[in-house]
N, C-alpha and C positions, 0 to 999 in steps of 0.2 A: 334495034327493036326490043331486044330483051331488057335493056336498061330502062326504056320508056315504060314497059309493062311493070317492072319492079317499082317504079315511082308511083304508078297508078294503083297498084295492088300490093301493099307492103305488110299485109296482115300476117301475124304469127299463127301458124296452123298447128293445132293439136289434134291428134287422132287418138280416141279412147277405144280400147279393144277389150271385149270379153268373149264369151263362147257363142251365145245365141243372138246377141245384140238386141235383146228385148228386156233385159233387167238392169244389170249393173252399168254397162257402158252408156246407154242412153240417159240414165239418171245422172251419172257423173258428168257427161258432156253438157247436159242442160244446166246443171248447177254451175259448172265452170263458166259457160257462156254467159249466163245471167250475171254472175258476180264480176267477171272481167268487163262486161259491158258497162257496169256501174263505175268501175275504176278507170278504165281506159277505152272509152267507146270507139268502136270501129277498128281496134288494133288486133283483136283476136278472132280467130275462126275455129270453133270447136266442133268436131264431128265424131261419129262413132261407127264401129263395124264389129262383126263377129267372126271368129275363126271358123265357126260352123253356123253362120248367121241364118236365122229364120227369115227368109226373104219375104218382105212385105208383112212380116208379123207385127202385131200390135203389142204394147207392153201389157203385162198382166195387171189386174186391178190393184194388187198390193203395191206395185211400183207406181201406178198412177196416183194412188193415195199418198205415197211418200213424196212424190213430186209436188203434189198440191200443198203438202205441209211446208214446202220451201217456196211456195208461191209460183210454181212452175206448172206448165201443162205439156203433157206428152201425147195428147189426144191424136194429133196428126202424125206422130212418129211411126215409121215403118222400118223394120230391120233390113240389114243388107250383109252381104258376105265380104269379108276382108279380101283385098286384092293387092298385088304388088304396086299397082299404080297409086293406090291410096297411100301406101307406105312411102313411096317416092315423093309424094307431094306434101308429106307431113314434116314439120320442123321438130316436132316432139311426139313420141308415141308412148302412151301410158296404157299398160295392160293391167288387168285385174289379177292375173296369176303369172307365175314364172313360166308355166307351160305355154301360155299364149305369147309371151315375149319370145320364147324359143321358136314358135311357129312363125311369128312375124319375121324374125331374122332369117329363118330358112327360106321364107318366101321372097324376101328382099334383103340379101346379106349386107348391103350398104346402109341399112337402117340400124345396124348394131349399136353405134355410138349415140343414137337418138332414141333408143328404146329402153324403157324402165318399167318396172311395176309401179303402180301409183303410190303404194306405201313406201317403196324403196326411194322413189323420187322425193317424196315429202320428207323423209329422214335426211336426205342429202342437203336439202335447201338451206338449213340454218348455217351450214359450213361454207356456203358460197356467197360472198358479199356482192350485192348488186352494183353494176356500173351506173352511176348517176349522171344526170344531164344528157341522156340520150333517149330517143323514142323507145316506147315499150317493146316493140318488136325486135329492135336491136339489142336491148337489154336481155331479152329472153334467148336470142341467138347466142349471145355470149354465155348465158347461164348454161345452156345445153352443152356448149363446147367444154365448159369447165366441169359440169356435173359428173361426166363419165370418169373424171380423174378421182372423184371422191367415193367411188363405189367401194364398199367394204363388205366383207363376209358378214352375213346376218348373225348377230349374237343370239344364241338360243335356237329355237325352232325356225327352220326355213319357212314354215307356214306364216311367219310374221310378215313375209313379203306379199302374201296372197289375201284376196278378199273372197270370202266364201260365196259360192253360187247358191242362191236361194230358190231357183226356179223349181216349181213343183213340190216345194218342201213346206215346213211348218211356219206359222207366224213367228215363232221364236227364231227361226233361221233368217227370216227377213230382218228381224231386229239385230241379230248378230252381224249381218251384212252391213247394215247402216252404221253400226257401232265401229266396224273396222274401216269403212270407207270414208265416213264424214270427217274424222280428224285429218285424214290425208288431204282431202279436198280443201278443207279450211286452211291447212298449212300452206298449200300451194297458192291460194288466193292471198293469204296474209303476206307472203313473200313479196308479191307485187304491191300490196298496200304499203308495206314498210319502205319499199324502194321509192315509191312516189312521195312518201313523207320526207325521205332523206334527200330528195332532189334539191340541188342548190337553186 
């Protein structure tokens, strides 16, 4: 029965985690879902949660505006709290901060090898050559298995692994957040784009 289910539902599942699940993680998840749907329709399922999620919370207007700038709508989005079950069901866990990665691993220790900060993961990607000629979800399963081998101590400030939390802060902080987050998201999407281009 399990084999039949895997054939029917073979999507690669990414869980994006921040603190309140109303700013960084829903924006990142919506961006990744939209871009992956363009590249590999039906192959990815991107969701989000918060270590201290604002249950049923809507995104602030600043995040809604940023989403609109990328052609996305978060109007119907509502926040939720991270659970061990969510972590167990994810093939890849991307957190906004090292602290959230630690919380995720404490909550579900088996997620250790699948959990990265989003900026850390984006830095690793160029070192991992994609496996060509296989479905996207299999390529990404292989990527995650290899990526943990490429973890390196962060050169310079450890804060380079984190994306700043803008909630309740100035417009400048929201700009800083997107300046930190967007290059990482683009790098993640670009890895899949390059893999598809190289496919024999």
